[in-house]
N, CA, C and O atoms as a Tripos MOL2 file, in Angstrom:
@<TRIPOS>MOLECULE
protein
  316   315    79     0     0
PROTEIN
NO_CHARGES

@<TRIPOS>ATOM
      1 N          20.4010   24.3240   -1.6640 N.3       1 UNK1
      2 CA         19.8910   25.4830   -1.5420 C.3       1 UNK1
      3 C          18.3280   25.8730   -2.6500 C.2       1 UNK1
      4 O          18.1070   25.4150   -3.7710 O.2       1 UNK1
      5 N          17.5760   26.7140   -1.9550 N.am      2 UNK2
      6 CA         16.3230   27.1500   -2.4500 C.3       2 UNK2
      7 C          17.2930   28.3950   -3.5560 C.2       2 UNK2
      8 O          18.2210   29.1850   -3.3820 O.2       2 UNK2
      9 N          16.3030   27.9120   -4.8510 N.am      3 UNK3
     10 CA         16.4060   29.0650   -5.6000 C.3       3 UNK3
     11 C          15.4900   30.2030   -6.1260 C.2       3 UNK3
     12 O          14.8400   29.6710   -7.0260 O.2       3 UNK3
     13 N          15.1980   31.2010   -6.0420 N.am      4 UNK4
     14 CA         14.2040   32.5660   -6.1180 C.3       4 UNK4
     15 C          13.1170   31.7520   -7.4490 C.2       4 UNK4
     16 O          13.5940   31.5000   -8.5560 O.2       4 UNK4
     17 N          12.0560   31.5170   -7.1950 N.am      5 UNK5
     18 CA         11.1620   31.0760   -8.0830 C.3       5 UNK5
     19 C          11.2240   29.6820   -8.2980 C.2       5 UNK5
     20 O          10.3910   29.1680   -9.0430 O.2       5 UNK5
     21 N          12.3610   28.7890   -7.5850 N.am      6 UNK6
     22 CA         11.9540   27.3770   -7.7350 C.3       6 UNK6
     23 C          11.3170   26.5020   -6.3050 C.2       6 UNK6
     24 O          11.3210   26.5610   -5.0760 O.2       6 UNK6
     25 N          10.8770   25.8140   -7.2510 N.am      7 UNK7
     26 CA         10.1090   25.0730   -5.5560 C.3       7 UNK7
     27 C          10.9130   23.8530   -5.5650 C.2       7 UNK7
     28 O          11.1710   23.0770   -6.4860 O.2       7 UNK7
     29 N          11.3300   23.8580   -4.0410 N.am      8 UNK8
     30 CA         11.8150   22.5160   -3.7250 C.3       8 UNK8
     31 C          11.5840   20.9650   -3.9890 C.2       8 UNK8
     32 O          10.6140   20.3230   -4.3920 O.2       8 UNK8
     33 N          12.9500   20.6080   -3.5710 N.am      9 UNK9
     34 CA         12.6290   18.6420   -4.0200 C.3       9 UNK9
     35 C          12.0320   18.4060   -2.6700 C.2       9 UNK9
     36 O          11.7950   19.0500   -1.6480 O.2       9 UNK9
     37 N          11.8730   16.9970   -3.2010 N.am     10 UNK10
     38 CA         10.6150   16.0670   -1.9610 C.3      10 UNK10
     39 C          11.9650   16.0590   -0.9450 C.2      10 UNK10
     40 O          11.7760   16.1360    0.2690 O.2      10 UNK10
     41 N          13.5010   15.9510   -1.5540 N.am     11 UNK11
     42 CA         14.6110   15.4630   -0.4550 C.3      11 UNK11
     43 C          15.4110   16.6680    0.3470 C.2      11 UNK11
     44 O          16.4430   16.7030    1.0170 O.2      11 UNK11
     45 N          14.3900   17.6680   -0.0690 N.am     12 UNK12
     46 CA         14.7270   19.1830    0.4670 C.3      12 UNK12
     47 C          13.4830   19.5220    1.7560 C.2      12 UNK12
     48 O          13.4650   20.2960    2.7140 O.2      12 UNK12
     49 N          12.9210   18.9360    1.4370 N.am     13 UNK13
     50 CA         11.8350   19.3340    2.8620 C.3      13 UNK13
     51 C          11.2830   17.9010    3.5330 C.2      13 UNK13
     52 O          10.6600   16.9400    3.0820 O.2      13 UNK13
     53 N          11.9470   18.3270    5.1140 N.am     14 UNK14
     54 CA         11.1070   17.5810    5.8360 C.3      14 UNK14
     55 C           9.8510   17.2350    6.3640 C.2      14 UNK14
     56 O           9.4150   17.5770    7.4630 O.2      14 UNK14
     57 N           9.0000   16.1680    5.0700 N.am     15 UNK15
     58 CA          7.7330   16.1070    5.3800 C.3      15 UNK15
     59 C           7.1650   14.9090    6.4090 C.2      15 UNK15
     60 O           7.3760   13.7180    6.1770 O.2      15 UNK15
     61 N           6.4300   15.3760    7.5580 N.am     16 UNK16
     62 CA          6.3120   14.5140    8.8040 C.3      16 UNK16
     63 C           4.9450   13.3930    7.9180 C.2      16 UNK16
     64 O           3.9230   13.7860    7.3560 O.2      16 UNK16
     65 N           5.3760   12.1580    8.0690 N.am     17 UNK17
     66 CA          4.4340   11.1590    8.0070 C.3      17 UNK17
     67 C           3.7220   10.8870    8.8480 C.2      17 UNK17
     68 O           2.5040   11.0440    8.9170 O.2      17 UNK17
     69 N           4.7380   10.2660    9.8710 N.am     18 UNK18
     70 CA          3.7850   10.2510   11.3150 C.3      18 UNK18
     71 C           3.6780   11.5160   12.6260 C.2      18 UNK18
     72 O           4.7050   12.1860   12.7370 O.2      18 UNK18
     73 N           2.9190   11.7460   13.2630 N.am     19 UNK19
     74 CA          2.9530   12.9070   13.4820 C.3      19 UNK19
     75 C           3.6020   12.1830   15.3380 C.2      19 UNK19
     76 O           4.6460   12.4360   15.9380 O.2      19 UNK19
     77 N           2.7150   11.4900   15.6300 N.am     20 UNK20
     78 CA          2.9440   11.1690   16.8020 C.3      20 UNK20
     79 C           4.3280   10.3180   16.9460 C.2      20 UNK20
     80 O           4.6180   10.0240   18.1060 O.2      20 UNK20
     81 N           4.9400   10.0210   16.2460 N.am     21 UNK21
     82 CA          6.3910    9.3980   16.2660 C.3      21 UNK21
     83 C           7.3670   10.6180   15.6890 C.2      21 UNK21
     84 O           8.5290   10.2180   15.6220 O.2      21 UNK21
     85 N           7.2300   11.8050   15.3150 N.am     22 UNK22
     86 CA          8.0940   12.5410   14.3240 C.3      22 UNK22
     87 C           8.7080   11.8270   13.3510 C.2      22 UNK22
     88 O           9.7790   12.4240   13.2470 O.2      22 UNK22
     89 N           8.7290   10.8130   12.4630 N.am     23 UNK23
     90 CA          8.6760   10.2850   11.7460 C.3      23 UNK23
     91 C           8.3030   10.8010   10.0730 C.2      23 UNK23
     92 O           7.2260   10.7940    9.4760 O.2      23 UNK23
     93 N           9.5960   11.2110    9.6590 N.am     24 UNK24
     94 CA          9.3810   12.1630    8.2630 C.3      24 UNK24
     95 C           9.7300   11.4610    6.9820 C.2      24 UNK24
     96 O          10.6050   10.6100    7.1410 O.2      24 UNK24
     97 N           9.5110   11.5220    6.3830 N.am     25 UNK25
     98 CA          9.2930   11.0390    4.6550 C.3      25 UNK25
     99 C          10.8280   10.5700    4.6540 C.2      25 UNK25
    100 O          11.0730    9.3740    4.4970 O.2      25 UNK25
    101 N          11.9560   11.5830    4.8430 N.am     26 UNK26
    102 CA         12.9940   11.5940    4.1880 C.3      26 UNK26
    103 C          13.5130    9.7710    5.2810 C.2      26 UNK26
    104 O          14.3250    8.9710    4.8150 O.2      26 UNK26
    105 N          13.0260    9.6230    6.2280 N.am     27 UNK27
    106 CA         13.1400    8.7160    7.1950 C.3      27 UNK27
    107 C          12.7760    7.1400    7.0920 C.2      27 UNK27
    108 O          13.3050    6.1300    7.5560 O.2      27 UNK27
    109 N          11.7500    7.3530    6.3600 N.am     28 UNK28
    110 CA         11.1890    6.1400    5.2940 C.3      28 UNK28
    111 C          11.8530    5.7740    4.5280 C.2      28 UNK28
    112 O          12.2560    4.6140    4.4440 O.2      28 UNK28
    113 N          12.1900    6.9140    3.6030 N.am     29 UNK29
    114 CA         13.5250    6.6490    1.9710 C.3      29 UNK29
    115 C          14.9300    5.6890    2.6970 C.2      29 UNK29
    116 O          15.5410    4.6660    2.3910 O.2      29 UNK29
    117 N          14.9940    6.9160    4.0310 N.am     30 UNK30
    118 CA         16.1330    5.6140    3.9290 C.3      30 UNK30
    119 C          16.2470    3.9310    4.8440 C.2      30 UNK30
    120 O          17.1900    3.2550    5.2540 O.2      30 UNK30
    121 N          15.1800    3.8240    4.8510 N.am     31 UNK31
    122 CA         14.7630    2.4730    5.8870 C.3      31 UNK31
    123 C          14.5580    1.4220    4.3800 C.2      31 UNK31
    124 O          14.6980    0.2020    4.4680 O.2      31 UNK31
    125 N          14.2220    2.0940    3.0720 N.am     32 UNK32
    126 CA         13.9500    1.7940    1.9620 C.3      32 UNK32
    127 C          15.1580    1.3270    1.6670 C.2      32 UNK32
    128 O          15.6370    0.2170    1.8980 O.2      32 UNK32
    129 N          15.8420    2.7120    0.8780 N.am     33 UNK33
    130 CA         16.9170    2.6820    0.8650 C.3      33 UNK33
    131 C          18.0280    1.5950    1.4100 C.2      33 UNK33
    132 O          19.0320    1.2980    0.7620 O.2      33 UNK33
    133 N          17.7350    1.1130    2.5440 N.am     34 UNK34
    134 CA         18.2960    0.1810    3.3930 C.3      34 UNK34
    135 C          17.9940   -1.0430    3.0800 C.2      34 UNK34
    136 O          18.6100   -2.0340    3.4720 O.2      34 UNK34
    137 N          16.7340   -1.0380    2.1350 N.am     35 UNK35
    138 CA         16.3990   -2.7380    1.9600 C.3      35 UNK35
    139 C          15.1060   -2.9220    2.6530 C.2      35 UNK35
    140 O          15.2240   -3.6470    3.6410 O.2      35 UNK35
    141 N          14.1280   -2.5670    2.4790 N.am     36 UNK36
    142 CA         12.9390   -2.4120    3.7080 C.3      36 UNK36
    143 C          12.1390   -2.4280    2.3220 C.2      36 UNK36
    144 O          12.3970   -1.5570    1.4910 O.2      36 UNK36
    145 N          11.3140   -3.2630    2.0980 N.am     37 UNK37
    146 CA          9.9130   -3.3120    0.8590 C.3      37 UNK37
    147 C           9.0980   -2.9610    1.2500 C.2      37 UNK37
    148 O           8.6020   -1.9860    0.6850 O.2      37 UNK37
    149 N           8.3750   -3.5530    2.5530 N.am     38 UNK38
    150 CA          7.0760   -3.5170    2.9870 C.3      38 UNK38
    151 C           7.0300   -2.2780    4.2750 C.2      38 UNK38
    152 O           8.0190   -1.8720    4.8840 O.2      38 UNK38
    153 N           5.5640   -1.8160    4.4850 N.am     39 UNK39
    154 CA          5.3310   -1.1540    5.9470 C.3      39 UNK39
    155 C           5.7630   -1.9630    7.0330 C.2      39 UNK39
    156 O           6.2550   -1.4650    8.0450 O.2      39 UNK39
    157 N           5.6050   -3.1780    6.8770 N.am     40 UNK40
    158 CA          6.0680   -3.8450    8.1660 C.3      40 UNK40
    159 C           7.8870   -3.9190    8.2470 C.2      40 UNK40
    160 O           8.5360   -3.7880    9.2840 O.2      40 UNK40
    161 N           8.4720   -4.1690    6.8180 N.am     41 UNK41
    162 CA          9.8310   -3.9980    7.0080 C.3      41 UNK41
    163 C          10.2040   -2.5800    7.8990 C.2      41 UNK41
    164 O          11.0100   -2.4560    8.8200 O.2      41 UNK41
    165 N           9.4100   -1.6770    7.3410 N.am     42 UNK42
    166 CA         10.0470   -0.2900    7.9430 C.3      42 UNK42
    167 C           9.4250   -0.2700    9.5170 C.2      42 UNK42
    168 O           9.4240    0.6520   10.3330 O.2      42 UNK42
    169 N           9.1620   -0.9520    9.5690 N.am     43 UNK43
    170 CA          8.0880   -0.5810   11.0770 C.3      43 UNK43
    171 C           9.3860   -1.5800   11.7860 C.2      43 UNK43
    172 O           9.9090   -1.3710   12.8810 O.2      43 UNK43
    173 N           9.6350   -2.4130   11.0750 N.am     44 UNK44
    174 CA         11.1960   -3.0530   12.2720 C.3      44 UNK44
    175 C          12.5860   -1.9420   12.5310 C.2      44 UNK44
    176 O          13.5090   -2.2410   13.2880 O.2      44 UNK44
    177 N          12.5420   -0.9730   11.9550 N.am     45 UNK45
    178 CA         13.0830    0.0930   12.1720 C.3      45 UNK45
    179 C          12.8840    1.0850   12.9430 C.2      45 UNK45
    180 O          13.5360    1.4440   13.9240 O.2      45 UNK45
    181 N          11.5360    1.7280   12.2610 N.am     46 UNK46
    182 CA         10.8350    3.0610   12.7100 C.3      46 UNK46
    183 C          10.0300    2.6490   13.3380 C.2      46 UNK46
    184 O           9.9660    1.4230   13.2470 O.2      46 UNK46
    185 N           8.7310    3.4500   14.5250 N.am     47 UNK47
    186 CA          7.8890    2.9480   14.8930 C.3      47 UNK47
    187 C           6.7940    3.5430   14.0920 C.2      47 UNK47
    188 O           5.7090    3.3060   14.6220 O.2      47 UNK47
    189 N           6.6770    4.3820   12.7650 N.am     48 UNK48
    190 CA          5.6140    4.5740   12.1460 C.3      48 UNK48
    191 C           4.2810    3.8460   12.4860 C.2      48 UNK48
    192 O           4.3440    2.7620   13.0650 O.2      48 UNK48
    193 N           3.1180    4.3660   12.1660 N.am     49 UNK49
    194 CA          1.9070    4.2120   12.6640 C.3      49 UNK49
    195 C           1.4330    3.1180   13.6950 C.2      49 UNK49
    196 O           0.3360    2.5720   13.8070 O.2      49 UNK49
    197 N           3.0420    2.9090   14.6850 N.am     50 UNK50
    198 CA          2.1770    2.8270   15.7860 C.3      50 UNK50
    199 C           1.7590    2.9790   16.8290 C.2      50 UNK50
    200 O           1.8000    2.2220   17.7990 O.2      50 UNK50
    201 N           1.3280    3.9500   16.7200 N.am     51 UNK51
    202 CA         -0.0680    4.7050   17.5590 C.3      51 UNK51
    203 C          -0.8850    4.7320   17.6230 C.2      51 UNK51
    204 O          -1.6710    4.1430   18.3650 O.2      51 UNK51
    205 N          -1.1030    5.9970   16.2510 N.am     52 UNK52
    206 CA         -3.0920    6.0220   16.1570 C.3      52 UNK52
    207 C          -3.2940    5.1630   14.9070 C.2      52 UNK52
    208 O          -4.2780    4.4610   14.6740 O.2      52 UNK52
    209 N          -2.1900    5.3290   14.1210 N.am     53 UNK53
    210 CA         -2.3530    4.3120   12.3590 C.3      53 UNK53
    211 C          -2.5010    5.2100   11.7240 C.2      53 UNK53
    212 O          -2.0090    4.9970   10.6160 O.2      53 UNK53
    213 N          -2.9510    6.2100   11.8020 N.am     54 UNK54
    214 CA         -3.7190    7.3490   10.3820 C.3      54 UNK54
    215 C          -2.5210    7.5560    9.2430 C.2      54 UNK54
    216 O          -2.7510    7.7620    8.0520 O.2      54 UNK54
    217 N          -1.1190    7.4560    9.8780 N.am     55 UNK55
    218 CA         -0.6800    7.6150    8.8750 C.3      55 UNK55
    219 C           0.4510    6.3000    8.0210 C.2      55 UNK55
    220 O           1.6270    6.3570    7.6610 O.2      55 UNK55
    221 N          -0.4390    5.3660    7.9620 N.am     56 UNK56
    222 CA         -0.2690    3.5700    7.6920 C.3      56 UNK56
    223 C          -0.3430    4.5960    6.0920 C.2      56 UNK56
    224 O           0.6930    4.9560    5.5330 O.2      56 UNK56
    225 N          -1.1400    4.7910    5.7870 N.am     57 UNK57
    226 CA         -1.5730    4.6510    3.9790 C.3      57 UNK57
    227 C          -0.4410    5.7770    3.4450 C.2      57 UNK57
    228 O           0.1360    5.4030    2.4240 O.2      57 UNK57
    229 N          -0.0590    6.9820    3.9170 N.am     58 UNK58
    230 CA          0.7030    7.5010    3.4270 C.3      58 UNK58
    231 C           2.1280    7.1230    3.6280 C.2      58 UNK58
    232 O           2.8910    7.5310    2.7520 O.2      58 UNK58
    233 N           2.5900    6.5030    4.4950 N.am     59 UNK59
    234 CA          3.6460    5.5520    4.9070 C.3      59 UNK59
    235 C           3.7130    4.3370    3.3650 C.2      59 UNK59
    236 O           4.5150    4.2630    2.4350 O.2      59 UNK59
    237 N           2.8350    3.7760    3.6060 N.am     60 UNK60
    238 CA          2.6820    2.7970    2.0260 C.3      60 UNK60
    239 C           2.7280    3.8350    0.8700 C.2      60 UNK60
    240 O           3.3570    3.4320   -0.1080 O.2      60 UNK60
    241 N           2.5670    4.2130    0.8390 N.am     61 UNK61
    242 CA          2.5110    5.7210   -0.5290 C.3      61 UNK61
    243 C           4.0440    5.9150   -0.6820 C.2      61 UNK61
    244 O           4.7410    5.7450   -1.6820 O.2      61 UNK61
    245 N           4.3690    6.2920    0.5010 N.am     62 UNK62
    246 CA          6.4340    6.8900    0.2180 C.3      62 UNK62
    247 C           7.2000    6.0170   -0.3750 C.2      62 UNK62
    248 O           8.0750    6.1520   -1.2310 O.2      62 UNK62
    249 N           6.6690    4.8650    0.3130 N.am     63 UNK63
    250 CA          7.3840    3.4150    0.2670 C.3      63 UNK63
    251 C           7.2780    3.3120   -1.4850 C.2      63 UNK63
    252 O           8.0890    3.8650   -2.2280 O.2      63 UNK63
    253 N           6.2680    2.6000   -1.8960 N.am     64 UNK64
    254 CA          5.6030    2.6900   -2.7960 C.3      64 UNK64
    255 C           6.5760    3.7380   -4.2960 C.2      64 UNK64
    256 O           7.0870    3.2720   -5.3150 O.2      64 UNK64
    257 N           6.5170    4.9970   -3.9020 N.am     65 UNK65
    258 CA          7.2000    6.2440   -4.4170 C.3      65 UNK65
    259 C           8.6960    5.9450   -4.4040 C.2      65 UNK65
    260 O           8.9870    5.7810   -5.5890 O.2      65 UNK65
    261 N           9.3080    5.8580   -3.9860 N.am     66 UNK66
    262 CA         10.7440    5.5740   -3.8580 C.3      66 UNK66
    263 C          11.3370    3.7150   -4.7110 C.2      66 UNK66
    264 O          12.2930    3.3400   -5.3900 O.2      66 UNK66
    265 N          10.3040    3.1820   -4.2260 N.am     67 UNK67
    266 CA         10.1850    1.7790   -5.1420 C.3      67 UNK67
    267 C          10.7520    2.2260   -6.4150 C.2      67 UNK67
    268 O          11.8280    1.9560   -6.9490 O.2      67 UNK67
    269 N           9.5750    3.1270   -6.8500 N.am     68 UNK68
    270 CA          8.9530    3.0880   -8.3440 C.3      68 UNK68
    271 C          10.3530    3.9920   -8.7920 C.2      68 UNK68
    272 O          11.0490    3.6270   -9.7400 O.2      68 UNK68
    273 N          10.6440    5.1310   -8.0390 N.am     69 UNK69
    274 CA         11.5810    5.8470   -8.5710 C.3      69 UNK69
    275 C          13.0430    5.3730   -8.5980 C.2      69 UNK69
    276 O          13.9090    5.9330   -9.2710 O.2      69 UNK69
    277 N          13.3150    3.9830   -7.5860 N.am     70 UNK70
    278 CA         14.5410    3.2690   -7.7250 C.3      70 UNK70
    279 C          14.3890    2.1590   -8.6100 C.2      70 UNK70
    280 O          15.4020    1.6410   -9.0790 O.2      70 UNK70
    281 N          13.0820    1.6620   -8.9420 N.am     71 UNK71
    282 CA         13.6340    0.8320  -10.5670 C.3      71 UNK71
    283 C          13.0960    1.5060  -11.5760 C.2      71 UNK71
    284 O          12.6780    0.8020  -12.4960 O.2      71 UNK71
    285 N          12.9620    2.8160  -11.6990 N.am     72 UNK72
    286 CA         13.1050    3.8190  -13.0900 C.3      72 UNK72
    287 C          14.5170    4.1920  -12.8050 C.2      72 UNK72
    288 O          14.9910    4.4850  -13.9020 O.2      72 UNK72
    289 N          15.1490    4.2880  -12.1700 N.am     73 UNK73
    290 CA         16.4880    4.6900  -12.6660 C.3      73 UNK73
    291 C          17.6600    3.3460  -12.4260 C.2      73 UNK73
    292 O          18.8890    3.4000  -12.4580 O.2      73 UNK73
    293 N          16.7680    2.1850  -12.1850 N.am     74 UNK74
    294 CA         17.7770    0.9730  -12.7350 C.3      74 UNK74
    295 C          17.9390    0.5810  -13.9400 C.2      74 UNK74
    296 O          18.9070    0.1870  -14.5910 O.2      74 UNK74
    297 N          15.9590    0.8790  -14.3140 N.am     75 UNK75
    298 CA         15.8720    0.6860  -15.6400 C.3      75 UNK75
    299 C          16.1750    1.4710  -16.8160 C.2      75 UNK75
    300 O          15.9820    1.1390  -17.9850 O.2      75 UNK75
    301 N          16.8520    2.9450  -16.2200 N.am     76 UNK76
    302 CA         17.2570    3.7850  -17.2670 C.3      76 UNK76
    303 C          18.8320    3.8870  -17.5440 C.2      76 UNK76
    304 O          19.4940    4.4970  -18.3830 O.2      76 UNK76
    305 N          19.3310    2.5380  -15.8730 N.am     77 UNK77
    306 CA         20.8410    2.3870  -16.2010 C.3      77 UNK77
    307 C          21.4880    1.5030  -17.1990 C.2      77 UNK77
    308 O          22.5700    1.6430  -17.7690 O.2      77 UNK77
    309 N          20.3540    0.3010  -17.3200 N.am     78 UNK78
    310 CA         20.3760   -0.6180  -18.3160 C.3      78 UNK78
    311 C          19.9560   -0.7860  -19.2640 C.2      78 UNK78
    312 O          20.0700   -1.8920  -19.7940 O.2      78 UNK78
    313 N          19.0490    0.6250  -20.0940 N.am     79 UNK79
    314 CA         19.3590    1.1600  -21.2100 C.3      79 UNK79
    315 C          20.3430    1.8290  -22.0780 C.2      79 UNK79
    316 O          20.0320    2.1620  -23.2210 O.2      79 UNK79
@<TRIPOS>BOND
     1     1     2 1
     2     2     3 1
     3     3     4 2
     4     3     5 am
     5     5     6 1
     6     6     7 1
     7     7     8 2
     8     7     9 am
     9     9    10 1
    10    10    11 1
    11    11    12 2
    12    11    13 am
    13    13    14 1
    14    14    15 1
    15    15    16 2
    16    15    17 am
    17    17    18 1
    18    18    19 1
    19    19    20 2
    20    19    21 am
    21    21    22 1
    22    22    23 1
    23    23    24 2
    24    23    25 am
    25    25    26 1
    26    26    27 1
    27    27    28 2
    28    27    29 am
    29    29    30 1
    30    30    31 1
    31    31    32 2
    32    31    33 am
    33    33    34 1
    34    34    35 1
    35    35    36 2
    36    35    37 am
    37    37    38 1
    38    38    39 1
    39    39    40 2
    40    39    41 am
    41    41    42 1
    42    42    43 1
    43    43    44 2
    44    43    45 am
    45    45    46 1
    46    46    47 1
    47    47    48 2
    48    47    49 am
    49    49    50 1
    50    50    51 1
    51    51    52 2
    52    51    53 am
    53    53    54 1
    54    54    55 1
    55    55    56 2
    56    55    57 am
    57    57    58 1
    58    58    59 1
    59    59    60 2
    60    59    61 am
    61    61    62 1
    62    62    63 1
    63    63    64 2
    64    63    65 am
    65    65    66 1
    66    66    67 1
    67    67    68 2
    68    67    69 am
    69    69    70 1
    70    70    71 1
    71    71    72 2
    72    71    73 am
    73    73    74 1
    74    74    75 1
    75    75    76 2
    76    75    77 am
    77    77    78 1
    78    78    79 1
    79    79    80 2
    80    79    81 am
    81    81    82 1
    82    82    83 1
    83    83    84 2
    84    83    85 am
    85    85    86 1
    86    86    87 1
    87    87    88 2
    88    87    89 am
    89    89    90 1
    90    90    91 1
    91    91    92 2
    92    91    93 am
    93    93    94 1
    94    94    95 1
    95    95    96 2
    96    95    97 am
    97    97    98 1
    98    98    99 1
    99    99   100 2
   100    99   101 am
   101   101   102 1
   102   102   103 1
   103   103   104 2
   104   103   105 am
   105   105   106 1
   106   106   107 1
   107   107   108 2
   108   107   109 am
   109   109   110 1
   110   110   111 1
   111   111   112 2
   112   111   113 am
   113   113   114 1
   114   114   115 1
   115   115   116 2
   116   115   117 am
   117   117   118 1
   118   118   119 1
   119   119   120 2
   120   119   121 am
   121   121   122 1
   122   122   123 1
   123   123   124 2
   124   123   125 am
   125   125   126 1
   126   126   127 1
   127   127   128 2
   128   127   129 am
   129   129   130 1
   130   130   131 1
   131   131   132 2
   132   131   133 am
   133   133   134 1
   134   134   135 1
   135   135   136 2
   136   135   137 am
   137   137   138 1
   138   138   139 1
   139   139   140 2
   140   139   141 am
   141   141   142 1
   142   142   143 1
   143   143   144 2
   144   143   145 am
   145   145   146 1
   146   146   147 1
   147   147   148 2
   148   147   149 am
   149   149   150 1
   150   150   151 1
   151   151   152 2
   152   151   153 am
   153   153   154 1
   154   154   155 1
   155   155   156 2
   156   155   157 am
   157   157   158 1
   158   158   159 1
   159   159   160 2
   160   159   161 am
   161   161   162 1
   162   162   163 1
   163   163   164 2
   164   163   165 am
   165   165   166 1
   166   166   167 1
   167   167   168 2
   168   167   169 am
   169   169   170 1
   170   170   171 1
   171   171   172 2
   172   171   173 am
   173   173   174 1
   174   174   175 1
   175   175   176 2
   176   175   177 am
   177   177   178 1
   178   178   179 1
   179   179   180 2
   180   179   181 am
   181   181   182 1
   182   182   183 1
   183   183   184 2
   184   183   185 am
   185   185   186 1
   186   186   187 1
   187   187   188 2
   188   187   189 am
   189   189   190 1
   190   190   191 1
   191   191   192 2
   192   191   193 am
   193   193   194 1
   194   194   195 1
   195   195   196 2
   196   195   197 am
   197   197   198 1
   198   198   199 1
   199   199   200 2
   200   199   201 am
   201   201   202 1
   202   202   203 1
   203   203   204 2
   204   203   205 am
   205   205   206 1
   206   206   207 1
   207   207   208 2
   208   207   209 am
   209   209   210 1
   210   210   211 1
   211   211   212 2
   212   211   213 am
   213   213   214 1
   214   214   215 1
   215   215   216 2
   216   215   217 am
   217   217   218 1
   218   218   219 1
   219   219   220 2
   220   219   221 am
   221   221   222 1
   222   222   223 1
   223   223   224 2
   224   223   225 am
   225   225   226 1
   226   226   227 1
   227   227   228 2
   228   227   229 am
   229   229   230 1
   230   230   231 1
   231   231   232 2
   232   231   233 am
   233   233   234 1
   234   234   235 1
   235   235   236 2
   236   235   237 am
   237   237   238 1
   238   238   239 1
   239   239   240 2
   240   239   241 am
   241   241   242 1
   242   242   243 1
   243   243   244 2
   244   243   245 am
   245   245   246 1
   246   246   247 1
   247   247   248 2
   248   247   249 am
   249   249   250 1
   250   250   251 1
   251   251   252 2
   252   251   253 am
   253   253   254 1
   254   254   255 1
   255   255   256 2
   256   255   257 am
   257   257   258 1
   258   258   259 1
   259   259   260 2
   260   259   261 am
   261   261   262 1
   262   262   263 1
   263   263   264 2
   264   263   265 am
   265   265   266 1
   266   266   267 1
   267   267   268 2
   268   267   269 am
   269   269   270 1
   270   270   271 1
   271   271   272 2
   272   271   273 am
   273   273   274 1
   274   274   275 1
   275   275   276 2
   276   275   277 am
   277   277   278 1
   278   278   279 1
   279   279   280 2
   280   279   281 am
   281   281   282 1
   282   282   283 1
   283   283   284 2
   284   283   285 am
   285   285   286 1
   286   286   287 1
   287   287   288 2
   288   287   289 am
   289   289   290 1
   290   290   291 1
   291   291   292 2
   292   291   293 am
   293   293   294 1
   294   294   295 1
   295   295   296 2
   296   295   297 am
   297   297   298 1
   298   298   299 1
   299   299   300 2
   300   299   301 am
   301   301   302 1
   302   302   303 1
   303   303   304 2
   304   303   305 am
   305   305   306 1
   306   306   307 1
   307   307   308 2
   308   307   309 am
   309   309   310 1
   310   310   311 1
   311   311   312 2
   312   311   313 am
   313   313   314 1
   314   314   315 1
   315   315   316 2
@<TRIPOS>SUBSTRUCTURE
     1 UNK1         2 RESIDUE 1 A UNK
     2 UNK2         6 RESIDUE 1 A UNK
     3 UNK3        10 RESIDUE 1 A UNK
     4 UNK4        14 RESIDUE 1 A UNK
     5 UNK5        18 RESIDUE 1 A UNK
     6 UNK6        22 RESIDUE 1 A UNK
     7 UNK7        26 RESIDUE 1 A UNK
     8 UNK8        30 RESIDUE 1 A UNK
     9 UNK9        34 RESIDUE 1 A UNK
    10 UNK10       38 RESIDUE 1 A UNK
    11 UNK11       42 RESIDUE 1 A UNK
    12 UNK12       46 RESIDUE 1 A UNK
    13 UNK13       50 RESIDUE 1 A UNK
    14 UNK14       54 RESIDUE 1 A UNK
    15 UNK15       58 RESIDUE 1 A UNK
    16 UNK16       62 RESIDUE 1 A UNK
    17 UNK17       66 RESIDUE 1 A UNK
    18 UNK18       70 RESIDUE 1 A UNK
    19 UNK19       74 RESIDUE 1 A UNK
    20 UNK20       78 RESIDUE 1 A UNK
    21 UNK21       82 RESIDUE 1 A UNK
    22 UNK22       86 RESIDUE 1 A UNK
    23 UNK23       90 RESIDUE 1 A UNK
    24 UNK24       94 RESIDUE 1 A UNK
    25 UNK25       98 RESIDUE 1 A UNK
    26 UNK26      102 RESIDUE 1 A UNK
    27 UNK27      106 RESIDUE 1 A UNK
    28 UNK28      110 RESIDUE 1 A UNK
    29 UNK29      114 RESIDUE 1 A UNK
    30 UNK30      118 RESIDUE 1 A UNK
    31 UNK31      122 RESIDUE 1 A UNK
    32 UNK32      126 RESIDUE 1 A UNK
    33 UNK33      130 RESIDUE 1 A UNK
    34 UNK34      134 RESIDUE 1 A UNK
    35 UNK35      138 RESIDUE 1 A UNK
    36 UNK36      142 RESIDUE 1 A UNK
    37 UNK37      146 RESIDUE 1 A UNK
    38 UNK38      150 RESIDUE 1 A UNK
    39 UNK39      154 RESIDUE 1 A UNK
    40 UNK40      158 RESIDUE 1 A UNK
    41 UNK41      162 RESIDUE 1 A UNK
    42 UNK42      166 RESIDUE 1 A UNK
    43 UNK43      170 RESIDUE 1 A UNK
    44 UNK44      174 RESIDUE 1 A UNK
    45 UNK45      178 RESIDUE 1 A UNK
    46 UNK46      182 RESIDUE 1 A UNK
    47 UNK47      186 RESIDUE 1 A UNK
    48 UNK48      190 RESIDUE 1 A UNK
    49 UNK49      194 RESIDUE 1 A UNK
    50 UNK50      198 RESIDUE 1 A UNK
    51 UNK51      202 RESIDUE 1 A UNK
    52 UNK52      206 RESIDUE 1 A UNK
    53 UNK53      210 RESIDUE 1 A UNK
    54 UNK54      214 RESIDUE 1 A UNK
    55 UNK55      218 RESIDUE 1 A UNK
    56 UNK56      222 RESIDUE 1 A UNK
    57 UNK57      226 RESIDUE 1 A UNK
    58 UNK58      230 RESIDUE 1 A UNK
    59 UNK59      234 RESIDUE 1 A UNK
    60 UNK60      238 RESIDUE 1 A UNK
    61 UNK61      242 RESIDUE 1 A UNK
    62 UNK62      246 RESIDUE 1 A UNK
    63 UNK63      250 RESIDUE 1 A UNK
    64 UNK64      254 RESIDUE 1 A UNK
    65 UNK65      258 RESIDUE 1 A UNK
    66 UNK66      262 RESIDUE 1 A UNK
    67 UNK67      266 RESIDUE 1 A UNK
    68 UNK68      270 RESIDUE 1 A UNK
    69 UNK69      274 RESIDUE 1 A UNK
    70 UNK70      278 RESIDUE 1 A UNK
    71 UNK71      282 RESIDUE 1 A UNK
    72 UNK72      286 RESIDUE 1 A UNK
    73 UNK73      290 RESIDUE 1 A UNK
    74 UNK74      294 RESIDUE 1 A UNK
    75 UNK75      298 RESIDUE 1 A UNK
    76 UNK76      302 RESIDUE 1 A UNK
    77 UNK77      306 RESIDUE 1 A UNK
    78 UNK78      310 RESIDUE 1 A UNK
    79 UNK79      314 RESIDUE 1 A UNK
């Protein structure tokens, strides 16, 4: 739930990455959590980038950000 004066986190807002197919950042994050590592692997389960292709750069950025945060969390646990 949102608190007055606090900004919502990325996971609290559904940001559309692919408008053509209605794919959200959350759905891409879910695919990465299930093991997808590249846009091509995400596309095996989601049609992101399958129409006009304008969302592909944004989708790749979401994938990279998720991988970085997962790697950072793994390093923090190991330390």
